[in-house]
mmCIF file of the C-alpha atoms, coordinates in Angstrom:
data_MODEL
# 
_entry.id   MODEL 
# 
loop_
_atom_site.group_PDB 
_atom_site.id 
_atom_site.type_symbol 
_atom_site.label_atom_id 
_atom_site.label_alt_id 
_atom_site.label_comp_id 
_atom_site.label_asym_id 
_atom_site.label_entity_id 
_atom_site.label_seq_id 
_atom_site.pdbx_PDB_ins_code 
_atom_site.Cartn_x 
_atom_site.Cartn_y 
_atom_site.Cartn_z 
_atom_site.occupancy 
_atom_site.B_iso_or_equiv 
_atom_site.pdbx_formal_charge 
_atom_site.auth_seq_id 
_atom_site.auth_comp_id 
_atom_site.auth_asym_id 
_atom_site.auth_atom_id 
_atom_site.pdbx_PDB_model_num 
ATOM 1  C CA . MET A 1 1  ? 0.000   0.000  0.000  1.00 0.00 ? 1  MET A CA 1 
ATOM 2  C CA . ALA A 1 2  ? 1.344   3.405  -0.961 1.00 0.00 ? 2  ALA A CA 1 
ATOM 3  C CA . LYS A 1 3  ? 2.046   5.999  1.697  1.00 0.00 ? 3  LYS A CA 1 
ATOM 4  C CA . PHE A 1 4  ? 1.165   9.609  1.170  1.00 0.00 ? 4  PHE A CA 1 
ATOM 5  C CA . ARG A 1 5  ? 2.463   12.886 2.436  1.00 0.00 ? 5  ARG A CA 1 
ATOM 6  C CA . GLY A 1 6  ? 0.494   16.062 2.051  1.00 0.00 ? 6  GLY A CA 1 
ATOM 7  C CA . ALA A 1 7  ? 1.435   19.672 1.580  1.00 0.00 ? 7  ALA A CA 1 
ATOM 8  C CA . VAL A 1 8  ? -0.841  22.597 2.398  1.00 0.00 ? 8  VAL A CA 1 
ATOM 9  C CA . VAL A 1 9  ? -0.474  25.892 0.573  1.00 0.00 ? 9  VAL A CA 1 
ATOM 10 C CA . VAL A 1 10 ? -2.343  28.884 1.978  1.00 0.00 ? 10 VAL A CA 1 
ATOM 11 C CA . ASP A 1 11 ? -2.831  32.154 0.110  1.00 0.00 ? 11 ASP A CA 1 
ATOM 12 C CA . ILE A 1 12 ? -1.776  34.180 3.144  1.00 0.00 ? 12 ILE A CA 1 
ATOM 13 C CA . GLU A 1 13 ? -2.973  37.518 1.801  1.00 0.00 ? 13 GLU A CA 1 
ATOM 14 C CA . LYS A 1 14 ? -6.532  36.209 1.388  1.00 0.00 ? 14 LYS A CA 1 
ATOM 15 C CA . CYS A 1 15 ? -6.681  34.170 4.615  1.00 0.00 ? 15 CYS A CA 1 
ATOM 16 C CA . LYS A 1 16 ? -8.883  35.768 7.294  1.00 0.00 ? 16 LYS A CA 1 
ATOM 17 C CA . GLY A 1 17 ? -7.660  33.589 10.149 1.00 0.00 ? 17 GLY A CA 1 
ATOM 18 C CA . CYS A 1 18 ? -11.048 32.047 10.927 1.00 0.00 ? 18 CYS A CA 1 
ATOM 19 C CA . ASP A 1 19 ? -9.297  28.996 12.487 1.00 0.00 ? 19 ASP A CA 1 
ATOM 20 C CA . LEU A 1 20 ? -11.694 26.464 10.905 1.00 0.00 ? 20 LEU A CA 1 
ATOM 21 C CA . CYS A 1 21 ? -8.860  24.687 9.086  1.00 0.00 ? 21 CYS A CA 1 
ATOM 22 C CA . VAL A 1 22 ? -6.855  24.377 12.303 1.00 0.00 ? 22 VAL A CA 1 
ATOM 23 C CA . ILE A 1 23 ? -9.817  22.733 14.041 1.00 0.00 ? 23 ILE A CA 1 
ATOM 24 C CA . ALA A 1 24 ? -10.560 20.425 11.073 1.00 0.00 ? 24 ALA A CA 1 
ATOM 25 C CA . CYS A 1 25 ? -7.016  19.046 10.793 1.00 0.00 ? 25 CYS A CA 1 
ATOM 26 C CA . PRO A 1 26 ? -6.860  15.538 12.334 1.00 0.00 ? 26 PRO A CA 1 
ATOM 27 C CA . SER A 1 27 ? -3.045  15.585 12.423 1.00 0.00 ? 27 SER A CA 1 
ATOM 28 C CA . LYS A 1 28 ? -2.740  19.011 14.085 1.00 0.00 ? 28 LYS A CA 1 
ATOM 29 C CA . VAL A 1 29 ? -0.552  20.259 11.234 1.00 0.00 ? 29 VAL A CA 1 
ATOM 30 C CA . LEU A 1 30 ? -1.948  23.790 11.021 1.00 0.00 ? 30 LEU A CA 1 
ATOM 31 C CA . SER A 1 31 ? -1.852  26.774 13.339 1.00 0.00 ? 31 SER A CA 1 
ATOM 32 C CA . LEU A 1 32 ? -2.453  30.486 13.075 1.00 0.00 ? 32 LEU A CA 1 
ATOM 33 C CA . ALA A 1 33 ? 0.750   32.453 12.524 1.00 0.00 ? 33 ALA A CA 1 
ATOM 34 C CA . LYS A 1 34 ? 1.973   35.028 15.010 1.00 0.00 ? 34 LYS A CA 1 
ATOM 35 C CA . GLU A 1 35 ? 2.572   37.387 12.083 1.00 0.00 ? 35 GLU A CA 1 
ATOM 36 C CA . VAL A 1 36 ? -0.283  39.103 10.275 1.00 0.00 ? 36 VAL A CA 1 
ATOM 37 C CA . ASN A 1 37 ? -0.981  39.531 6.572  1.00 0.00 ? 37 ASN A CA 1 
ATOM 38 C CA . GLY A 1 38 ? -1.566  42.836 4.772  1.00 0.00 ? 38 GLY A CA 1 
ATOM 39 C CA . LYS A 1 39 ? -5.140  43.013 6.075  1.00 0.00 ? 39 LYS A CA 1 
ATOM 40 C CA . GLY A 1 40 ? -4.120  42.456 9.690  1.00 0.00 ? 40 GLY A CA 1 
ATOM 41 C CA . TYR A 1 41 ? -5.266  38.832 10.037 1.00 0.00 ? 41 TYR A CA 1 
ATOM 42 C CA . HIS A 1 42 ? -3.263  36.002 11.595 1.00 0.00 ? 42 HIS A CA 1 
ATOM 43 C CA . TYR A 1 43 ? -3.101  33.578 8.673  1.00 0.00 ? 43 TYR A CA 1 
ATOM 44 C CA . SER A 1 44 ? -2.971  29.787 8.757  1.00 0.00 ? 44 SER A CA 1 
ATOM 45 C CA . GLU A 1 45 ? 0.377   28.037 8.302  1.00 0.00 ? 45 GLU A CA 1 
ATOM 46 C CA . MET A 1 46 ? 1.850   24.552 8.530  1.00 0.00 ? 46 MET A CA 1 
ATOM 47 C CA . ILE A 1 47 ? 3.684   23.998 11.803 1.00 0.00 ? 47 ILE A CA 1 
ATOM 48 C CA . ARG A 1 48 ? 4.248   20.237 11.409 1.00 0.00 ? 48 ARG A CA 1 
ATOM 49 C CA . PRO A 1 49 ? 4.584   19.560 7.667  1.00 0.00 ? 49 PRO A CA 1 
ATOM 50 C CA . GLU A 1 50 ? 5.965   16.058 8.232  1.00 0.00 ? 50 GLU A CA 1 
ATOM 51 C CA . ALA A 1 51 ? 2.662   15.030 9.866  1.00 0.00 ? 51 ALA A CA 1 
ATOM 52 C CA . CYS A 1 52 ? 0.384   16.104 6.997  1.00 0.00 ? 52 CYS A CA 1 
ATOM 53 C CA . ILE A 1 53 ? -1.527  13.160 5.500  1.00 0.00 ? 53 ILE A CA 1 
ATOM 54 C CA . GLY A 1 54 ? -3.078  15.123 2.637  1.00 0.00 ? 54 GLY A CA 1 
ATOM 55 C CA . CYS A 1 55 ? -6.664  14.509 3.742  1.00 0.00 ? 55 CYS A CA 1 
ATOM 56 C CA . ALA A 1 56 ? -7.741  17.976 2.500  1.00 0.00 ? 56 ALA A CA 1 
ATOM 57 C CA . ASN A 1 57 ? -10.151 18.552 5.405  1.00 0.00 ? 57 ASN A CA 1 
ATOM 58 C CA . CYS A 1 58 ? -8.651  22.019 5.817  1.00 0.00 ? 58 CYS A CA 1 
ATOM 59 C CA . GLY A 1 59 ? -9.383  22.954 2.220  1.00 0.00 ? 59 GLY A CA 1 
ATOM 60 C CA . LEU A 1 60 ? -12.922 21.615 2.409  1.00 0.00 ? 60 LEU A CA 1 
ATOM 61 C CA . VAL A 1 61 ? -13.890 23.716 5.429  1.00 0.00 ? 61 VAL A CA 1 
ATOM 62 C CA . CYS A 1 62 ? -12.180 26.924 4.297  1.00 0.00 ? 62 CYS A CA 1 
ATOM 63 C CA . PRO A 1 63 ? -14.991 29.433 3.627  1.00 0.00 ? 63 PRO A CA 1 
ATOM 64 C CA . ASP A 1 64 ? -12.794 31.569 1.356  1.00 0.00 ? 64 ASP A CA 1 
ATOM 65 C CA . SER A 1 65 ? -11.168 28.710 -0.626 1.00 0.00 ? 65 SER A CA 1 
ATOM 66 C CA . VAL A 1 66 ? -7.648  29.968 0.036  1.00 0.00 ? 66 VAL A CA 1 
ATOM 67 C CA . ILE A 1 67 ? -6.183  26.527 0.833  1.00 0.00 ? 67 ILE A CA 1 
ATOM 68 C CA . THR A 1 68 ? -4.760  24.106 -1.710 1.00 0.00 ? 68 THR A CA 1 
ATOM 69 C CA . VAL A 1 69 ? -3.704  20.622 -0.629 1.00 0.00 ? 69 VAL A CA 1 
ATOM 70 C CA . TYR A 1 70 ? -1.236  18.518 -2.568 1.00 0.00 ? 70 TYR A CA 1 
ATOM 71 C CA . LYS A 1 71 ? -0.809  14.796 -2.021 1.00 0.00 ? 71 LYS A CA 1 
ATOM 72 C CA . MET A 1 72 ? 2.472   13.095 -2.910 1.00 0.00 ? 72 MET A CA 1 
ATOM 73 C CA . ASN A 1 73 ? 3.530   9.441  -2.885 1.00 0.00 ? 73 ASN A CA 1 
ATOM 74 C CA . VAL A 1 74 ? 6.296   8.622  -0.428 1.00 0.00 ? 74 VAL A CA 1 
ATOM 75 C CA . GLN A 1 75 ? 8.546   5.750  -1.429 1.00 0.00 ? 75 GLN A CA 1 
# 
């Protein structure tokens, strides 16, 4: 059975920091950044990229569709 690793890409300038993606992540990969974007929001970022399973729950719950999830095979 193939193993997968995921990668989450957030458009930080469009993220409003609603925290829904952080709550939806079963692997606790995401967190809100201490820095703010151009609009003054704490944006979502990966804090544990090695734990991402590529489930895309974060992208599904994002109300502004600013999250893209990539899934890669790990050999």
